[in-house]
C-alpha positions in Angstrom: -25.4 84.3 -41.0 -23.6 82.2 -43.0 -21.0 84.9 -43.5 -20.6 84.8 -39.5 -20.6 81.2 -39.3 -17.6 81.3 -41.8 -15.7 84.1 -40.5 -16.0 82.4 -36.9 -14.1 79.6 -38.2 -11.9 80.9 -39.9 -10.4 82.8 -36.8 -10.4 79.5 -34.9 -7.0 78.2 -36.4 -5.3 81.5 -35.3 -6.8 81.4 -31.8 -6.3 77.9 -31.1 -2.2 78.4 -32.3 -2.2 81.3 -29.7 -3.4 79.0 -27.0 -1.5 76.3 -27.8 2.0 78.3 -28.1 1.1 80.1 -24.7 0.0 76.6 -22.6 3.4 75.1 -24.2 5.5 78.6 -22.9 3.6 78.2 -19.3 4.4 74.4 -18.9 7.9 75.1 -19.9 8.5 77.9 -17.5 6.7 75.7 -14.5 8.9 74.1 -11.9 9.7 70.5 -12.6 10.6 67.8 -14.8 9.1 65.2 -15.9 11.7 62.7 -15.8 11.6 62.9 -12.1 8.7 60.5 -12.5 11.0 58.1 -13.5 14.1 58.2 -11.6 14.9 56.3 -8.6 17.6 57.5 -6.0 20.2 54.7 -7.4 19.7 55.4 -10.9 22.8 56.7 -13.1 22.7 59.8 -14.7 23.4 58.0 -17.9 20.0 56.7 -17.5 18.4 59.3 -16.5 19.6 61.4 -19.3 18.6 57.9 -21.9 15.1 58.8 -20.4 15.2 62.4 -21.3 15.9 61.3 -24.8 13.5 58.3 -25.3 10.9 61.3 -24.0 11.9 63.8 -26.2 12.8 66.1 -23.8 16.3 66.7 -24.4 15.6 68.7 -27.4 15.4 72.4 -27.4 11.9 73.9 -26.6 10.7 75.2 -29.6 11.8 71.9 -31.5 9.5 69.9 -29.2 6.8 72.4 -29.8 7.3 72.1 -33.6 7.3 68.2 -33.3 4.0 68.2 -31.2 2.6 70.8 -34.0 3.7 68.6 -36.7 1.4 65.4 -35.2 -1.4 67.8 -34.1 -2.2 68.1 -37.9 -2.0 64.2 -38.3 -4.6 64.2 -36.1 -2.5 63.0 -33.2 -2.0 64.7 -29.7 1.0 62.6 -28.7 1.5 60.3 -26.1 1.2 60.8 -22.3 4.9 61.2 -20.5 4.0 59.2 -17.7 2.0 56.1 -19.1 2.8 56.1 -22.7 -1.1 56.5 -24.0 -2.1 58.0 -26.6 -3.6 61.4 -25.3 -6.5 61.6 -27.7 -7.4 58.5 -25.9 -7.6 59.1 -22.9 -9.1 62.6 -23.2 -12.1 60.6 -25.4 -12.3 57.9 -23.1 -13.2 60.6 -20.1 -15.2 63.2 -22.1 -18.4 61.6 -21.8 -18.1 61.6 -17.6 -17.7 64.9 -17.9 -19.5 66.0 -20.4 -22.6 64.3 -18.5 -21.6 65.5 -15.2 -21.2 68.7 -16.4 -24.2 69.3 -18.9 -26.4 67.9 -16.4 -25.4 70.4 -13.8 -25.6 73.2 -16.5 -29.1 72.0 -17.2 -30.5 71.8 -13.5 -29.3 75.6 -13.3 -30.3 77.1 -16.2 -34.1 75.9 -15.1 -33.7 76.8 -11.6 -32.4 80.2 -12.5 -34.8 81.5 -14.8 -37.8 81.1 -12.1 -35.3 82.6 -9.4 -34.0 85.4 -11.3 -37.3 86.6 -12.7 -39.0 86.5 -9.5 -35.8 88.3 -7.5 -36.0 90.8 -10.1 -39.8 91.2 -9.7 -39.4 91.7 -6.3 -37.1 93.8 -5.9 -35.9 95.1 -2.5 -38.7 92.0 -1.0 -38.4 89.3 1.2 -38.4 87.0 -2.0 -36.0 89.0 -3.5 -33.4 89.4 -0.4 -33.8 85.5 0.4 -32.9 84.4 -3.4 -29.3 87.1 -3.0 -28.7 85.7 0.2 -28.6 82.1 -1.5 -26.5 83.9 -4.2 -24.0 85.1 -2.4 -23.8 82.2 -0.3 -22.7 80.3 -3.6 -20.5 82.5 -5.0 -18.5 83.3 -1.5 -18.6 79.8 -0.6 -15.4 77.4 -2.5 -16.9 74.5 -4.3 -14.6 72.1 -2.5 -15.8 73.1 0.8 -19.4 72.6 -0.1 -18.4 69.2 -1.3 -16.9 68.3 1.6 -20.0 69.3 3.6 -22.7 67.3 1.5 -20.2 63.9 1.6 -20.7 64.4 5.3 -24.0 64.5 5.6 -25.7 62.6 3.1 -22.9 60.0 2.5 -21.2 59.6 6.3 -24.4 60.5 8.5 -27.4 59.7 6.4 -25.4 56.9 4.3 -28.1 58.0 1.7 -25.5 58.6 -1.4 -21.9 56.7 -2.4 -18.8 59.3 -1.4 -16.7 58.8 -4.4 -16.2 57.2 -7.8 -18.7 56.7 -11.1 -20.0 53.2 -10.2 -19.8 50.6 -7.4 -17.4 47.9 -7.9 -19.7 45.0 -9.3 -22.4 47.0 -10.4 -23.2 47.9 -13.8 -26.5 49.9 -13.7 -27.9 53.3 -14.8 -29.3 54.0 -11.3 -25.9 53.2 -9.3 -24.5 56.1 -12.0 -26.9 58.9 -11.1 -27.0 58.1 -7.5 -23.1 58.9 -7.8 -23.5 61.9 -10.0 -25.9 63.3 -7.6 -23.6 64.9 -5.2 -20.9 66.4 -7.8 -23.8 67.6 -9.8 -25.4 69.1 -6.9 -22.3 71.0 -5.9 -21.6 72.4 -9.7 -25.1 73.5 -10.5 -24.9 75.3 -7.3 -22.3 77.5 -8.5 -23.5 77.9 -11.2 -27.2 78.8 -10.4 -25.1 81.6 -7.9 -23.5 83.5 -11.0 -26.8 82.7 -13.5 -29.2 84.3 -11.0 -27.6 87.5 -10.3 -27.0 88.2 -14.3 -31.4 87.2 -15.0 -32.2 89.6 -12.0 -30.4 92.2 -12.9 -31.8 92.0 -16.3 -35.1 91.5 -15.5 -35.2 95.0 -13.5 -34.0 96.1 -16.4 -36.5 95.0 -18.5 -39.2 95.7 -16.1 -39.0 99.6 -16.7 -39.3 99.3 -20.4 -42.4 100.4 -22.1 -43.6 97.4 -23.6 -44.2 96.1 -20.0 -46.5 98.5 -19.3 -48.2 98.1 -22.5 -48.9 94.3 -21.9 -50.2 95.6 -18.2 -52.5 98.0 -19.9 -53.8 95.0 -22.0 -54.7 93.5 -19.0 -52.0 90.8 -18.7 -51.1 89.5 -15.2 -48.1 89.9 -14.0 -47.1 86.4 -14.3 -48.0 86.5 -17.8 -45.4 89.5 -18.4 -42.7 87.9 -16.5 -42.7 84.4 -18.2 -44.1 85.3 -21.8 -42.5 88.8 -22.8 -40.0 89.7 -20.0 -38.1 86.2 -20.2 -37.6 86.4 -23.7 -35.2 89.1 -22.9 -33.3 87.7 -20.2 -32.6 84.7 -22.1 -29.5 86.7 -24.0 -27.3 86.9 -20.7 -28.3 83.0 -19.9 -26.8 82.6 -23.5 -23.8 84.3 -23.1 -23.3 82.4 -19.7 -23.8 79.2 -21.4 -21.4 79.6 -24.6 -19.0 80.7 -22.4 -19.8 77.3 -20.1 -19.1 74.8 -23.2 -15.6 74.7 -22.2 -16.8 73.2 -18.7 -17.7 70.3 -20.9 -14.3 69.3 -21.9 -12.0 70.5 -18.3 -14.9 70.0 -16.0 -14.7 71.6 -12.3 -10.9 70.2 -11.5 -11.8 70.1 -8.1 -15.0 69.0 -7.6 -13.9 66.1 -9.8 -10.9 65.3 -7.7 -12.9 65.1 -4.1 -15.4 62.6 -5.8 -12.9 60.8 -7.0 -14.8 61.4 -10.7 -12.9 59.7 -13.7 -13.8 63.0 -15.8 -11.4 65.1 -17.5 -10.5 67.0 -14.9 -9.4 64.5 -12.2 -6.8 63.3 -15.6 -6.0 67.3 -15.7 -5.0 67.2 -12.0 -2.8 64.1 -12.3 -1.1 65.5 -16.0 0.1 68.8 -14.2 1.1 66.7 -11.1 3.1 64.7 -13.2 4.2 67.3 -15.7 2.7 65.4 -18.5 2.8 68.3 -20.9 1.0 66.4 -23.5 -2.3 65.7 -21.9 -1.7 69.3 -20.6 -2.0 70.5 -23.6 -4.6 68.1 -24.9 -6.9 69.0 -22.3 -6.2 72.8 -23.0 -6.9 72.9 -26.8 -9.9 70.6 -26.3 -11.5 73.1 -23.8 -10.1 76.1 -26.2 -11.8 74.4 -29.4 -15.1 73.9 -27.2 -14.9 77.6 -26.3 -15.0 78.5 -29.3 -17.6 77.0 -30.5 -19.5 77.9 -27.7 -19.4 81.0 -28.4 -20.3 80.6 -32.2 -23.4 78.7 -30.8 -24.3 82.0 -28.3 -24.0 84.3 -31.1 -26.2 82.3 -33.5 -28.8 81.7 -30.5 -28.7 85.4 -30.5 -30.4 85.4 -33.6 -33.1 83.1 -32.7 -33.7 84.9 -29.2 -33.7 88.5 -30.7 -34.7 88.7 -34.3 -33.2 92.4 -33.6 -29.7 91.1 -33.5 -30.2 89.0 -36.4 -31.4 91.6 -38.5 -28.0 93.8 -37.7 -25.4 90.6 -39.0 
């Protein structure tokens, strides 16, 4: 296991380097110019070039990338081209909001997906399975921003139960106020994750119920509930672990559209603002953090495989 962790950590550096090169190249190929956000209609061309020079955008693309890499190895992600604030500080300031929202959504999705997926797989082609499948298809097919707008209209505009946007009410500093603001975006995100997780768990449950150990447990007098939640559930956790590992990147990037709809002050909305302003240091920083969390998530998933199924651990 230690060799696996060491090998995966060594692979992190070239992977992050490749991600940074690809991201930087895509930004440079994208249309638009960040200098235009500083230009006024009557500005003289010399002033425009002076702004470009001060931002370091007059240098060749490879030189800009090398300078960014140099700052990165010093623990600095650079400064925003729009507000001139350190990129690292902006990401760390918004990371708790996104991580809290996405973490709650993932936990809620997993807690609901496991019993629903097991129930659907155990009752294949029955009304329970058809009902759960219908809900899953709706969650996969309906865009999350559309679901968010529906929930805002119902619970915020019509019923006045929950706030529409933001993370806190101005002048209110309480945990309950933050929870109320997070209920709607958390529900939207959890529903999206839930729809995918249920499909994986259902498919895995159907396969596990065909295995010999299930019939052996029935022969020993185990009830259907005991077989599902004591034995089958251990095996269906593997795809859940995989999905959770791949979802680690969402703890950084969040759901950009959902955060924008609810004006949630997270990294997703920061990324949307950076894309609109061609603020490539912020885009690079968010992408790098996202890739790092994805790599860490996959590493944790590999480690958890050994605890969920000792047979996997013994082969490594």
